[in-house]
C-alpha positions as CSV (number, residue, x, y, z in Angstrom):
1,X,89.2,107.1,101.9
2,X,92.8,107.2,102.8
3,X,94.1,109.7,105.4
4,X,97.3,110.7,107.2
5,X,97.8,108.5,110.4
6,X,97.0,110.5,113.5
7,X,99.4,108.6,115.8
8,X,102.5,108.0,113.7
9,X,105.5,109.0,115.8
10,X,108.5,108.2,113.5
11,X,109.6,107.7,109.9
12,X,108.4,109.5,106.8
13,X,105.2,111.5,107.7
14,X,102.7,112.3,105.0
15,X,102.2,116.1,105.5
16,X,102.8,119.2,103.6
17,X,102.8,117.4,100.3
18,X,105.4,114.8,101.3
19,X,105.2,111.1,100.5
20,X,104.4,109.0,103.6
21,X,102.1,106.3,105.0
22,X,98.3,106.6,105.0
23,X,95.5,104.6,106.8
24,X,92.0,103.6,105.9
25,X,89.0,103.1,108.2
26,X,89.3,99.3,108.0
27,X,92.4,99.1,110.2
28,X,95.0,99.0,107.4
29,X,98.2,101.0,107.0
30,X,99.4,101.9,103.5
31,X,103.2,102.3,103.4
32,X,104.6,103.6,100.1
33,X,107.4,101.5,98.6
34,X,110.5,103.7,98.9
35,X,112.0,104.5,95.4
36,X,115.3,102.7,96.0
37,X,115.8,99.0,97.0
38,X,114.5,99.6,100.5
39,X,110.8,99.4,99.7
40,X,111.3,96.2,97.6
41,X,113.5,94.7,100.4
42,X,110.8,95.3,103.0
43,X,108.1,93.8,100.8
44,X,110.3,90.8,100.2
45,X,110.8,90.4,103.9
46,X,107.1,90.4,104.6
47,X,106.5,87.8,101.8
48,X,109.3,85.6,103.3
49,X,108.2,86.0,106.9
50,X,104.5,85.4,106.1
51,X,105.3,82.0,104.5
52,X,108.2,80.9,106.7
53,X,107.0,77.8,108.6
54,X,110.0,78.1,111.0
55,X,108.5,81.2,112.6
56,X,106.5,80.1,115.7
57,X,102.8,81.2,115.7
58,X,103.2,83.1,119.0
59,X,106.0,85.2,117.5
60,X,103.9,86.2,114.4
61,X,101.7,88.2,116.6
62,X,104.6,90.6,117.3
63,X,104.7,91.6,113.6
64,X,102.1,93.6,111.7
65,X,99.8,91.5,109.5
66,X,100.8,91.8,105.8
67,X,98.1,92.2,103.2
68,X,100.4,92.4,100.1
69,X,101.3,95.3,97.8
70,X,98.7,97.4,95.9
71,X,98.4,100.6,94.1
72,X,97.0,103.5,96.1
73,X,96.8,107.3,95.6
74,X,100.0,108.7,97.0
75,X,100.0,111.3,99.7
76,X,102.2,113.7,97.7
77,X,99.7,114.0,94.9
78,X,101.9,112.1,92.4
79,X,99.2,109.7,91.5
80,X,98.9,106.0,92.2
81,X,102.0,104.3,93.6
82,X,102.7,100.8,95.0
83,X,102.1,100.6,98.8
84,X,102.6,97.8,101.2
85,X,99.3,97.2,103.0
86,X,99.8,96.3,106.6
87,X,97.9,96.1,109.8
88,X,97.3,99.5,111.4
89,X,98.7,98.8,114.8
90,X,96.8,101.6,116.6
91,X,93.5,101.1,114.9
92,X,90.7,100.7,117.5
93,X,92.5,102.7,120.1
94,X,90.8,105.9,121.2
95,X,93.6,107.7,123.2
96,X,96.7,105.7,122.5
97,X,100.2,106.4,123.9
98,X,102.8,105.3,121.3
99,X,106.6,105.0,121.4
100,X,109.0,103.9,118.6
101,X,112.3,102.5,119.8
102,X,115.1,101.5,117.3
103,X,116.9,98.4,118.6
104,X,120.6,97.5,118.1
105,X,123.9,99.1,119.0
106,X,124.5,99.8,115.3
107,X,122.1,100.5,112.4
108,X,124.6,99.8,109.6
109,X,125.5,96.3,108.5
110,X,128.2,94.7,106.2
111,X,128.3,95.6,102.5
112,X,126.4,98.9,102.8
113,X,127.6,101.9,100.8
114,X,130.1,104.3,102.4
115,X,127.5,107.1,102.3
116,X,124.9,105.0,104.2
117,X,127.6,103.8,106.7
118,X,128.7,107.4,107.4
119,X,125.0,108.5,107.8
120,X,124.4,105.6,110.3
121,X,127.6,106.1,112.3
122,X,126.8,109.8,112.7
123,X,123.3,109.2,114.0
124,X,124.3,106.2,116.1
125,X,127.0,108.2,117.8
126,X,124.8,111.3,118.4
127,X,122.1,109.2,120.1
128,X,122.0,106.3,122.6
129,X,122.3,103.6,119.9
130,X,126.0,102.8,120.6
131,X,125.9,103.5,124.4
132,X,122.6,101.7,125.2
133,X,121.9,99.4,122.2
134,X,118.7,101.3,121.5
135,X,117.4,104.8,120.9
136,X,114.0,106.4,121.2
137,X,112.9,107.5,117.7
138,X,109.6,109.1,118.6
139,X,106.8,109.2,121.1
140,X,103.3,110.6,121.6
141,X,101.7,110.2,125.0
142,X,98.2,111.0,126.2
143,X,98.5,113.3,129.2
144,X,95.6,112.2,131.5
145,X,96.0,115.2,133.8
146,X,95.9,117.7,131.0
147,X,93.5,115.7,128.8
148,X,95.6,116.2,125.7
149,X,98.3,114.5,123.7
150,X,101.9,115.4,124.5
151,X,104.6,115.0,121.9
152,X,108.2,116.3,122.1
153,X,109.9,117.6,119.0
154,X,111.9,115.2,116.9
155,X,115.2,117.2,117.5
156,X,114.6,116.9,121.3
157,X,114.0,113.1,121.1
158,X,117.1,112.5,118.9
159,X,119.2,114.5,121.4
160,X,118.3,112.1,124.3
161,X,121.3,110.7,126.1
162,X,121.0,107.9,128.7
163,X,119.0,110.0,131.3
164,X,116.8,111.3,128.5
165,X,115.9,107.8,127.3
166,X,115.2,106.7,130.8
167,X,113.0,109.7,131.4
168,X,111.1,109.1,128.2
169,X,110.4,105.5,129.3
170,X,109.1,106.8,132.6
171,X,107.0,109.5,131.1
172,X,105.5,106.9,128.7
173,X,103.7,105.3,131.7
174,X,102.9,108.5,133.6
175,X,99.7,110.5,134.0
176,X,101.8,113.7,133.9
177,X,104.2,113.3,130.9
178,X,104.1,117.0,129.8
179,X,104.7,118.4,133.3
180,X,108.1,119.6,134.4
181,X,107.7,117.7,137.7
182,X,109.0,114.1,138.2
183,X,107.0,111.6,136.1
184,X,104.7,109.7,138.5
185,X,104.9,106.3,136.6
186,X,101.2,105.9,137.6
187,X,100.6,103.2,134.9
188,X,103.9,101.3,135.1
189,X,102.5,98.2,136.7
190,X,99.5,98.1,134.3
191,X,101.4,98.8,131.1
192,X,104.9,97.4,131.7
193,X,104.0,94.8,134.3
194,X,101.5,91.9,134.5
195,X,101.1,88.8,132.4
196,X,99.8,90.8,129.4
197,X,102.2,93.8,130.0
198,X,104.9,95.0,127.7
199,X,107.7,93.4,129.8
200,X,106.2,89.9,129.5
201,X,105.9,90.4,125.7
202,X,109.5,91.6,125.4
203,X,110.7,88.6,127.4
204,X,108.8,86.3,125.0
205,X,110.5,88.0,122.1
206,X,113.9,87.8,123.8
207,X,113.4,84.0,124.2
208,X,113.0,83.7,120.4
209,X,115.9,85.9,119.6
210,X,118.2,83.8,121.9
211,X,117.9,81.0,119.2
212,X,116.5,82.4,116.0
213,X,118.9,82.5,113.1
214,X,116.4,83.1,110.3
215,X,116.8,86.9,110.0
216,X,119.0,89.7,111.1
217,X,116.8,92.7,111.9
218,X,119.0,95.7,111.1
219,X,117.6,99.2,111.9
220,X,114.3,97.8,113.1
221,X,112.1,99.3,115.7
222,X,109.8,98.1,118.5
223,X,106.5,100.0,118.6
224,X,104.8,100.1,122.0
225,X,101.1,101.1,122.3
226,X,98.6,101.2,125.1
227,X,95.1,102.7,125.6
228,X,94.2,105.6,127.9
229,X,90.4,105.5,127.3
230,X,88.8,103.8,130.3
231,X,86.4,101.0,129.9
232,X,86.5,97.3,128.8
233,X,88.1,94.3,130.3
234,X,91.7,94.7,129.3
235,X,91.7,98.5,129.6
236,X,95.3,99.2,128.7
237,X,95.6,96.8,125.8
238,X,99.4,97.0,125.9
239,X,100.9,96.0,122.7
240,X,104.4,95.4,121.2
241,X,105.1,95.2,117.5
242,X,108.3,95.0,115.5
243,X,108.3,97.4,112.5
244,X,110.5,98.7,109.7
245,X,112.2,95.9,107.8
246,X,113.8,97.6,104.9
247,X,117.3,96.5,106.1
248,X,116.6,92.9,107.2
249,X,119.1,90.3,106.0
250,X,119.0,86.5,106.0
251,X,120.4,85.1,109.2
252,X,122.4,82.3,107.5
253,X,122.3,80.2,110.7
254,X,123.8,83.0,112.9
255,X,122.2,84.5,115.9
256,X,121.3,88.2,115.5
257,X,123.6,89.5,118.3
258,X,123.1,93.2,117.4
259,X,119.3,93.1,117.9
260,X,119.4,90.6,120.8
261,X,121.9,92.7,122.7
262,X,119.9,95.9,122.2
263,X,116.7,94.1,123.2
264,X,118.3,92.9,126.5
265,X,119.4,96.4,127.3
266,X,116.0,97.8,126.6
267,X,114.4,95.1,128.8
268,X,116.7,96.1,131.7
269,X,115.5,99.7,131.5
270,X,111.8,98.5,131.6
271,X,112.5,96.2,134.5
272,X,114.3,99.0,136.5
273,X,111.3,101.3,136.0
274,X,108.9,98.6,137.2
275,X,111.0,97.8,140.2
276,X,111.3,101.5,141.2
277,X,107.6,102.1,140.8
278,X,106.8,98.9,142.8
279,X,109.1,100.1,145.7
280,X,107.4,103.5,145.7
281,X,104.0,101.9,146.1
282,X,105.2,99.6,148.9
283,X,106.6,102.7,150.7
284,X,103.4,104.6,150.3
285,X,104.8,107.2,147.9
């Protein structure tokens, strides 16, 4: 039985009769192929990426597993439509905190239509895409002090400027994200730090992007996830995945400077939060 994803934070959401992704109870995510070329482009990317022997094995883990395209009952009631079947990244998490961050200082790319270019420029200028090289697209955080999920409205998230983006990244690893008080960054060292933390994973991705010329990842996002339910060996299970590949182009032997630059900027923000939280601990605050 397919159902609406509980923890999707960005993109088309399947509610109120709209077409959007669905999930099953076997850890699979069904993303409808968009009617224009975008859906077909994304499926082609997954086919190419899955079979590309030049992609290192350790990098494959940063991409959702692809299970092909199949017909599934659409969320909008329009009958069976083709869906990409992907790994459901948050499957198995009980109380996940999730953030979607679109990477790059521009979301448009050469040879797009004027209409798409104008749409991208408008959003890139209104958000932190141009100024920071990334923008927060959506987030949902489990508030451990309130024992409930906290999710800011989309219009609030898209209005974030530099300080808003920094605050969101601090709230993401705090026990008090919904409070008006200063985020405590209580989980920064567990989630962002350590050998299995988000920073280590981002640095591994950065090392690949320093040399990879296979693809240009236009308008792609990094999805960050961690667990708030206590228990188990690796309690936080911090995870990083790249998602949204409708606008990926062949790299043609050229480094993807747009994504790489945005990723470096994003990493710097994570490092700054880790350093400030470490200093607070050392000072006893």
